[in-house]
C-alpha positions as CSV (number, residue, x, y, z in Angstrom):
1,X,107.8,146.5,72.6
2,X,110.8,145.6,69.6
3,X,108.4,144.5,66.5
4,X,108.6,140.8,65.0
5,X,110.7,141.0,61.8
6,X,109.0,139.5,58.8
7,X,110.6,137.1,57.0
8,X,111.7,137.4,53.3
9,X,109.3,135.2,51.4
10,X,110.9,134.3,47.8
11,X,109.3,134.9,44.2
12,X,111.3,134.0,41.2
13,X,109.5,135.3,37.3
14,X,111.2,134.9,34.4
15,X,110.3,135.1,30.6
16,X,110.9,131.0,28.3
17,X,110.1,131.5,24.5
18,X,107.9,128.5,24.5
19,X,104.1,127.6,24.6
20,X,102.7,127.0,27.9
21,X,102.2,123.6,26.8
22,X,105.5,122.8,26.8
23,X,106.8,124.2,29.7
24,X,104.0,123.2,31.6
25,X,105.5,119.5,30.2
26,X,109.2,120.2,31.5
27,X,107.6,120.8,35.4
28,X,105.3,118.7,35.9
29,X,107.1,115.8,34.7
30,X,108.9,114.4,37.9
31,X,112.0,112.8,35.6
32,X,112.3,116.7,33.6
33,X,111.9,118.5,36.8
34,X,114.3,116.7,38.5
35,X,116.9,117.7,35.3
36,X,117.4,121.4,35.7
37,X,116.3,122.0,39.7
38,X,119.6,122.7,41.0
39,X,117.2,122.0,44.6
40,X,116.1,118.8,44.1
41,X,117.9,115.3,43.2
42,X,114.8,113.2,43.5
43,X,111.1,113.7,42.9
44,X,109.2,110.3,43.5
45,X,104.9,110.1,42.9
46,X,104.4,107.3,45.9
47,X,100.1,108.0,44.8
48,X,97.3,109.9,45.3
49,X,95.7,112.4,47.9
50,X,92.5,113.8,48.0
51,X,91.4,116.7,45.7
52,X,93.2,115.0,43.0
53,X,96.1,115.6,43.8
54,X,99.5,114.4,43.8
55,X,101.8,112.8,47.0
56,X,105.3,112.3,46.5
57,X,108.3,111.9,48.2
58,X,111.7,113.8,47.3
59,X,115.7,114.0,47.6
60,X,118.1,116.4,48.0
61,X,121.4,114.9,48.0
62,X,124.9,116.9,49.3
63,X,128.7,114.9,50.1
64,X,127.6,115.0,53.2
65,X,123.4,114.2,53.6
66,X,120.9,113.5,51.7
67,X,117.4,115.2,53.1
68,X,114.4,113.9,52.2
69,X,111.2,114.3,52.0
70,X,107.8,114.4,51.0
71,X,105.1,116.3,49.3
72,X,101.5,116.8,47.8
73,X,101.6,118.5,44.3
74,X,97.7,119.6,42.8
75,X,98.3,120.6,38.9
76,X,94.8,123.5,37.3
77,X,95.5,122.7,33.4
78,X,92.1,124.7,32.3
79,X,91.3,128.0,34.0
80,X,89.3,131.0,32.1
81,X,91.5,133.1,31.9
82,X,94.4,130.7,30.1
83,X,96.6,130.5,32.5
84,X,98.2,127.0,34.3
85,X,98.8,126.6,38.8
86,X,100.4,123.8,40.5
87,X,99.9,124.0,44.3
88,X,102.4,122.7,46.3
89,X,103.1,121.7,50.1
90,X,106.2,119.5,52.0
91,X,107.6,118.4,54.6
92,X,110.7,116.7,56.5
93,X,111.9,115.6,60.2
94,X,115.1,115.8,59.3
95,X,117.3,118.2,62.0
96,X,120.2,118.3,59.2
97,X,117.3,120.1,56.5
98,X,116.9,124.0,56.4
99,X,113.7,123.7,55.4
100,X,111.2,121.8,57.9
101,X,108.2,122.1,55.8
102,X,107.0,125.0,52.8
103,X,104.1,125.9,50.5
104,X,105.0,127.7,48.1
105,X,103.1,127.7,44.0
106,X,103.8,127.8,39.9
107,X,102.1,129.6,37.5
108,X,101.9,129.7,34.3
109,X,101.3,132.3,32.4
110,X,100.9,133.1,27.8
111,X,102.2,136.2,27.2
112,X,103.4,137.2,23.7
113,X,106.5,136.9,23.9
114,X,105.9,133.1,24.9
115,X,104.9,132.1,28.2
116,X,105.9,133.5,32.2
117,X,107.0,131.1,34.3
118,X,106.1,131.9,37.9
119,X,106.9,131.1,42.0
120,X,105.7,132.3,44.8
121,X,106.5,130.4,48.2
122,X,107.6,130.6,51.8
123,X,109.2,127.7,54.9
124,X,109.4,127.1,57.9
125,X,113.5,126.9,58.9
126,X,115.1,124.8,60.6
127,X,119.0,126.4,61.4
128,X,117.1,128.8,63.3
129,X,119.1,132.1,63.0
130,X,120.8,131.1,60.2
131,X,118.1,131.0,58.0
132,X,119.2,135.0,57.9
133,X,122.0,133.3,54.9
134,X,120.1,129.5,53.5
135,X,117.1,132.1,52.7
136,X,119.6,134.5,49.9
137,X,121.1,131.2,48.5
138,X,117.6,130.2,48.2
139,X,115.5,132.6,46.0
140,X,119.5,132.5,44.2
141,X,119.0,128.6,43.4
142,X,115.7,129.2,42.8
143,X,116.5,131.6,40.3
144,X,119.3,130.3,38.5
145,X,117.3,126.8,38.3
146,X,114.4,128.7,35.9
147,X,117.0,130.2,33.7
148,X,118.5,126.9,33.7
149,X,115.3,126.1,32.2
150,X,114.7,128.8,30.3
151,X,118.0,128.0,28.6
152,X,117.0,124.4,27.7
153,X,113.7,124.9,26.4
154,X,114.7,127.7,24.5
155,X,117.6,125.8,22.6
156,X,117.5,122.2,24.0
157,X,120.9,122.3,25.2
158,X,120.4,120.0,28.1
159,X,120.7,121.5,32.0
160,X,123.4,118.7,32.6
161,X,125.8,120.7,30.5
162,X,125.3,124.1,32.8
163,X,126.3,122.3,36.6
164,X,126.7,124.2,39.3
165,X,129.8,125.1,39.6
166,X,129.1,127.0,35.9
167,X,128.2,130.2,37.7
168,X,132.4,130.4,36.7
169,X,132.2,130.3,33.9
170,X,132.3,133.3,32.9
171,X,133.5,132.8,29.5
172,X,130.0,131.8,28.4
173,X,127.6,134.0,27.5
174,X,125.3,131.9,27.1
175,X,125.3,129.9,30.8
176,X,121.9,130.1,33.3
177,X,122.2,133.4,35.3
178,X,120.2,133.8,38.3
179,X,119.9,137.7,37.6
180,X,118.3,137.1,34.2
181,X,115.0,136.3,36.6
182,X,112.8,139.3,38.5
183,X,112.7,138.5,41.9
184,X,110.0,140.4,43.0
185,X,106.7,141.4,41.2
186,X,106.0,145.1,39.5
187,X,103.5,146.4,43.1
188,X,105.3,145.0,45.5
189,X,108.6,144.7,47.9
190,X,111.2,140.8,47.4
191,X,110.5,141.8,50.8
192,X,106.7,140.3,50.8
193,X,104.3,137.6,51.3
194,X,104.3,136.5,47.8
195,X,101.5,133.8,48.1
196,X,99.1,136.0,48.3
197,X,98.5,136.0,44.3
198,X,99.2,131.6,44.9
199,X,96.0,130.1,43.5
200,X,93.3,128.5,45.9
201,X,94.4,125.1,45.2
202,X,96.9,126.1,47.7
203,X,94.3,126.2,50.9
204,X,93.0,122.5,49.6
205,X,96.3,120.3,50.1
206,X,96.0,117.9,52.4
207,X,99.2,117.3,54.6
208,X,102.7,116.7,53.4
209,X,103.6,114.9,56.1
210,X,103.4,110.7,56.2
211,X,102.0,110.6,58.2
212,X,98.5,112.0,57.0
213,X,98.4,109.6,54.6
214,X,95.2,107.7,55.5
């Protein structure tokens, strides 16, 4: 019997020379989030869900199509170990979206050099076999966005200074680069289930689809 090929989860980690409160502020504020994260064009909170979670609507604009979806997130600011976490579920019924639904987390860990900002997530593909091309691109886009955030916080240069096509500005050594980020945990290969490190709040999140709103 042919074994099913394990789908690779996405993991990205960077260390930002800033305190945890500053990294939290730049990532949890929807208006700031879309400035550095190339994966989103807009994020709009739409209300509260169970367990204190926040519902939101998101869009991703491309020259040819606008993908719209909904999600739910839940943050933890006070944890015994001094870290913070943010859990997320999202979904769309757009048949042209490369992602049908997904779930993941952000983890914020104080370090001697600043704050380690970590994500692990996985999703159900919308383009079936073409996901073999989409998934590596999403991993790269996540890492590039994380470094774009790092540059913004550490240098004060706004992320708009670095549009997506700045990846070919080879003469700018200070431009964001995906390769500066760690793409797998120290103890696991890149092709692994990175949700094993997800906070318990991820399991508490309700269905993110609009139909689930009471």
